[in-house]
Every structure is written in structure tokens, then in C-alpha cells.
Phi, psi and omega in degrees: 000131178278172182297317180292334179286337174288326179276320181238082181288140180285142174222155181301132181291341180266304187256353176074013179291136183288146172140305182204172181288342178217111179282164182300326182293312183287336171303326180297341182275348176293146177238120176265003180271094183249155181246152177286135177234143170295127180287345180277312184250354178061031175251161184306139174213159181284126179060019180071018181280151177284135182297142183307326181281344180265350187284140173233179182291339181251014183281136173285136185238138179079059179264136183244138169256142178267340186207143180292125180279080179201160175054238183298317180301315181296322177294316180302312183292321179298317181290331173289319185275327190235177181307131019268019174053062179274082179296342178292345178289346185306316182292322179294314181293323177299314179299314183295314179295321176301312181296324179292317179299312184288339177274354184273110182300316177301317177301310180300323179296311182294317183297323178287337181270358181292144180261346175243168177282125180287156176226161174257134180236103178290147177278125179289156173261157174289147189304324179293324180290320181289329177294320182289315186278324180092355179198157174259112182296329177292320180292317178301313182292321177297316182295318178297315180291329179296325177295316182286328180262001183054051180238157175278145169258130183231129177271092183260342188249150176234134175273116184255346177213161176282125179247165179291143178296143183267352179302130179089355182283321179264121182243000000 
């Protein structure tokens, strides 16, 4: 146990048991069984593809979830992104997301059929948000996953305006 763990002991984000951010009992509540959803209408779709009627010229197509965003997973992500800003959760989240990705049959099928090298593109934060939080969680997770998946991280996007927080929008 290191010095910081003595002063700031880790506890499970779900049941508050001391030891780690996720105890073995609460780990069993995580679900890696995800379904493909259309990113426009949030209804089931094959391989996470956008429904033809929902597609626009800027629609993202073929989105994969590595873990179901509910319960314990939702609490882990919330604690990573918002107060108390547990940036230390990154290694646990990277491991969980990696396991979910490599177990996703749809992802593996698409990944093997690609003709170009895939890249990870983290979503940038508005400058005020990064100043408050101190880090971009998407960039940290993308870099960690890139090492495990042997992919490049490419900063292709720019955040040009402050947008509303998405927390609480999907229930």
C-alpha cells in the first residue's frame, strides 16, 4: 500500500467497501452484454449501424459499446468524469473497456474487415471544462486503449463551443 492510499483510502464506488474502486462483489453487476444501437434514434440496430432513415451526412456509423452504461459502470464513469474527479480510475476503466471490446463479436468482425488502419479519436473538451477537471477523460482512455489494441490516437476534432453536459440525458 502506498502513502497516498493511507491518507486517501480507495473504496468501492458502489458499496463503499474499502480496498479498491470496484470490489469483487460489485464487479459481478457489470454487464459486457451490449446491443448495437443506432446513434441517431437510440433503438436497436444491426452491428451498431445507423438506420437508413436516420442517416445524415455527418452521422457516425458503426458504434460499439464495450460495457453496458448502467448501474456500477455508470457510477465508475461518473466518478472518473465528475467530482470527486477520480482520475486514478483510468486504469480500471481502460481494462474494463478493453475486455468488453475484445469480447464484442461485431467489433472483431468489422475490425478484421477494415482495409485501412483504424485509429482512436478522443472527443475534445471545451477549454473551461478541461481547466475545471484538469484532464480530458476521453483522451486518457483512448491512449490507454491504444496501447492495448495497438492503435494510433489521432486528434482530429476541435471543440469550438461550449455544449451542454450529457450527464443525465440517457436514462
